N, C-alpha and C positions, 0 to 999 in steps of 0.2 A: 716499084710499088704495084701490088696487085689491086685492081679496081673491082673485081667481081662482076664485071659487066662486059658485054660485047659491044665495043665502040661502033662497029659497023651497023648495028641495029638501032642506034640512037639517031633521032632527028636533031636538027640544029638547036632547037630550044632546050632539049634534054642535055645536049652536049655542053651548052653554056652553063646550065645549072650545075652539072657535074664539075666543070672547071672552077666555078665559084666556090663549091664545097672544098675542092682541093686547095685553093688559095687560102681559104679560111683556116684549114688544118695546118698548112705550112706556116702561116703567120703565128698561130698559137704555139707551134713547135719552136719557132725562133724566139718568141717571148720567153718561153721556158728556159731555153738555152742561155739567154742573157741573164735571167735570174740566177741560174745555177752558177754562171761565171761570177756574178756579183757576190754570191754566198761564199764561193771559194776564195775570192779576193779579200773579203773581210774576215775570213777564218771560221765561217760557220758551216754546219752540215746542211745538205739539201734534204729537207724533211718532206715526205710524201704528201702531208696535209696541204702543202702549197697548191697542189693541183686539184683540190676539191672545193674551190671557191672561197678559201680563207683570205683574210686581208693580207696584202703584201707586207713582207718584213722589210724594215728599213734600218740600216745600221747608223748609229750616231756618228757625228763628225770625228769625235775623239777615238771611237772604236775603229773607224776606217783609217784614220791617221796612224794609230798604233799598229793595226794589222799590216798596212803598207810598209811601215818602218820595220816590222818584224821580218818581212820578206827581203828587205834590203840591208839588214843588219849583219854585223860581224859577230862571231861567237867569242865569248869570254870564258877563260879557264883559270882556275886557281893556280897562282904562281907563274902566270904568263902575262906580264904587263904589255900593253899596246901603247905606242907613242904615235901621235898624229899631229898634222898641221890643221889649224882651224882659222877661218877668216870671219869677219863680222857678219852676223846674220845666218851663218851656216850651222848645221847640226849633224851629228853622227849618232847612229843607233847601234846598240850591242844587245845580244841576247845571251842569257845563261839559263840552263835547265836546272830546276830545283824540284825536290820532292817535299811533301807536306812535312812541316816541322823543322825544316832546315833554316839555319841562320846565315844570312849573307851580309858581308861588310865590304863595301867598295870605296876606294879612295881615288880621287882625280886630282893630280898635281897640276896646277896652273903655271905655265911658263911663258909669260908675255901676253896673256889674254885672259880676261875674266870669263868664266864659264858658269852656266847653270846646269844642274844635273837633276833629272827626273827619273822616277822608277815606276814602271807599269806592271800590273798583274797580267797573267796569260790572257784574260778576257779584255784587256785594254784599259782597265781602270787605273788612274794615276793615284798612287798611294804615298808618294813622297816627292818633294822638290826642294832643292837647296841652292842658294846663291848668297851665302851668309856675309861674306866680306866685301863683295863688289870690288875686288881688286885683282890685279893681273898676276899676283904671286900667291903663295900658300896653297892650300888644298881644300877641296869640298868632299864630304863623305856622305854616303847613304847606307842605311842598314834596314833590314826587314827580316821577318820570320815568315816563311811561306805558309799560307793557309791552304793553298791548293797546289797540286803538282802541275808542272808545265814550264813553258819558256817565258821567263820574265824579261822585260825589255828595259834597257837603260839608255836614256837619251842625254847626250852631251851637246849643249848648244851655246852659241855666243848671243847673249841678250841684247848686245849693242850692234846694230846693223852697220855702223860706221867704224867699228873697232879694227885696229890694225891686225894683220895676220900674226898669229902666235902658235905655240905648241902646247900640248898637254900629254899627260900619261895617265891611263886608266888601268887599275889593277884590282883584282879580287884578293883582298887580304885574308878573308875568312869565308869558308863555306863548309859548314858542319852541322851536326845535330844541335839544336838550340837548347840552352840551359835556362834555368829560372832567372839567373842574372841577365841573360840576353833579353828576356822579356822586359825587364825593368830598363835595360839599356835602350831598347827601341822606343819604349814609351817615353823615356826621358828626352830622347832626341826630338820626338814629335812635339812635345810640350815646349822644349827649348826654342824650336823654330817659330812656334806660335808667339812666344814671348818676344823674340827678335822682331817679328812683324809689328807687334804692339809698341815696342820701345821707341820708335820714331814717330809716333802719332801724337795725339792731343795729350793734355795733362792727365785726363782720365785714363787714356790708353796706357800712358807711362806707368801710372799706379797699378793698372791691371797687369802690366808686364812684370812688375815686381812679384805679384802673386803667382804668376805663371812660372817665373824663374824659381821661386821657392818650391813649387810642385816638381819642377824638373830636378832641382837639387835633391829632393827626397828620393826620386827615382834613381839618380846617379849614385847616391849613397847606398841604396839597396843593391845596385849592380856592382858595387865596389869599384866604380870608375872614378878614380881620383882626379884624372885630368878633366873630365867633364864637370866634376864637382867644382874644381878651381876656376874653370872658365866661366861657369855659371855665377860664382861669387863675384868674379871680376866684372861681369856684365851687370850684376845688380848694383855694383859700385858706380858704373857708368850711368845708370838710370838716376841714381841719387844725385850724381854730379849734375846731370841735365836739369834736375829739379831744384838745384841750388842748395841741397842738403849735404853740405861738405863733410860734416863730421860722420854722418852715416856712410857716405861714400868712402871716406878714409878707413872706417871700420871694415868694410867689405873688401877693399883692396888689400889691407893688411892680413885679413883672414885667408885670402886667396894666394898670396905671394909664396909662403913656405911650401905649399903643395905644388905650385907650378915649378918651383926650383927643384923640388924633390923628384918630380916625374920627368924633368929635363925638357920642359916646354919653354925653351929659352926666349922665343919671340914674344909670347904672351907675357912671360915674366918681365921682360924689358918694357913692354907696353904698360904693364901694371905699375912698375916702378915710375915710369914717366907720368902716369896718371896720379900717383901719390905725390910726385913733385908738383904737379899742376894744382892739386888740392892745397898743398902747403903754400904755394905761390898766391892762390886766391885768398888765403887766410893771412897773408902778409908775413909768413915765416920763410923768408927768402933763403936763409942759410940751410934749413932743412930741405927746401925745394932743390937747391943746387946739389946737395948730397945725393938725393934720390935720382936726379937727372944724370949725374955722373955715373952712378951705379948702372942705370939703364944704358948709358952710352957705352960703357965697357962691355956689357953683355951683347948689345947689338953689333958692335965691331967684331967681337969674338965669333959671333954667329954668321958674319958676313951679310947682315941685314942692313943694307944701305938705306932703305926707306925708313926703318926705325931709327937709324942713326941721324938722318936728316930731320926727322920730326923732333928728336931730342935736342939736337943742336939749335933748332928754332926756338924750342921752349927755354933753353938756357939763355938765348938772346933776349927773350921776353922778360926774364928775371932782371936783367941789367937795363933794359930799355926804359927810358922815361921820356915824356914829351919834350923836355928841355935838354935831354942829353942822349940823343940818338947815337952820337959818336961813340958812346961807351959800349953799345952793343957791337958796333963794327970793330971795336978794339979786341973782341974775342978772336978775331982772325979765323973765321969759319973757312973751311975748304971752299974753293971757288964753285965746285959743283953744287954744294949745299946752298950757297947764296943764290945761284941761278934758279934753284928749285923754288925759291921764295918769290921770284918775279918772272915766272914763265910767261912768255908771249905778251909781256906788257900788261898783265892783269893787275892793275894798280888797286883795285877794290878788294882783292882777296889775297894780298901779299902774305898774310900771316895765318894760313890755314883757316880761313873763314872770318878772321877779325877784320872788319872793314877799316879803311883809311880814316874814316871819321872817328872811329873808336880810338885809333892809335893817336890821333892828334888832339883828343879831348883832354881835359884836366883830370879825368877819372883814371886811376891806375889800371893798367892793362891786365886782363885776366889771361892766364896761360891756357892755350887751346888743348883739349884732350887729344889722346892718340886717335880716337874714333874720328874726330873732326879732321885730323891730319890725313886719315885714310880717305875721307870723302874728298878733301882737296886734291890729294894725289890722283884720285880717279879722274877728276875733272881736268887735271893738268895733262894726263896721258891722252885723254880724249881730244885735246886741242893739238897735240903733237902731230 
């Protein structure tokens, strides 16, 4: 570094003053270097105005997290699925480059572990997050239409820190120019997830979820998404079930069923049949209930859906079960593994998918638990294993 002075001509006092100035300049340079490194870390550019007395720029926690994840993420490509192992509390990040106006559809298949999937824009803003079923099977999907070009980030995480290690597969099913139908599709998915969040809330929230489901239904119909339409109708039926409005629930289930069968969504079709059986059971129409349960059982077995099979077997047992005739239910000769599912870990208070023992022993006829209640119970059972 050139100082522009002759050190030999300086006295002690002048030399100390010069050294002090040099130290000040070096400290300022180090501060600038740290700021530049921080900007690079959070994915921002180093603007010259930072050195003219402007207030320091601070990145938000979500932006820092998304930027750090982007640096550590793997790349996703259309037609190239990735399979990985995931343990409780862990997360994996993936990036995919998009241009404005592109439609993206990503599917994550769960294989022994429940995952939540979040989607972030290139600037770190979260635009979507799903964990709809809260189960260790099935799939989660996210879709978006890029408003800005750049690297979008997809985070796959285990929401339960104590969850057992499992696997998942993530794949880009579609990446192309967006159509008008795609816009309705993405809008429908966002409204559907809002309705799901409301569905498990207060009575007022449940009523609001029905309104939101109908909004989603309109979007799916404009998008000509028959599967989304049928799933929405089935969920509306579940909300009416939870409100005790059985006839309305039955109407929506019956409206959803033909479409589910037509599009080949066997798991949800079996679930809907089981729910129809549960409605008939609650109305005291046991013969119709058994017919629907047996239809559901056939579909679940054909699809290899053991969880759905266990739920339906349990509901068939509830049709026959009476406080004074419990032996009738055991006469159905359920498979041993199904019976064990009903009494996992000695949980005597929730043997029947959320029906308490006090309910079972009362003089009031037992209501058949819906498939959603069965899913909630199955999740608790796996968490205890």
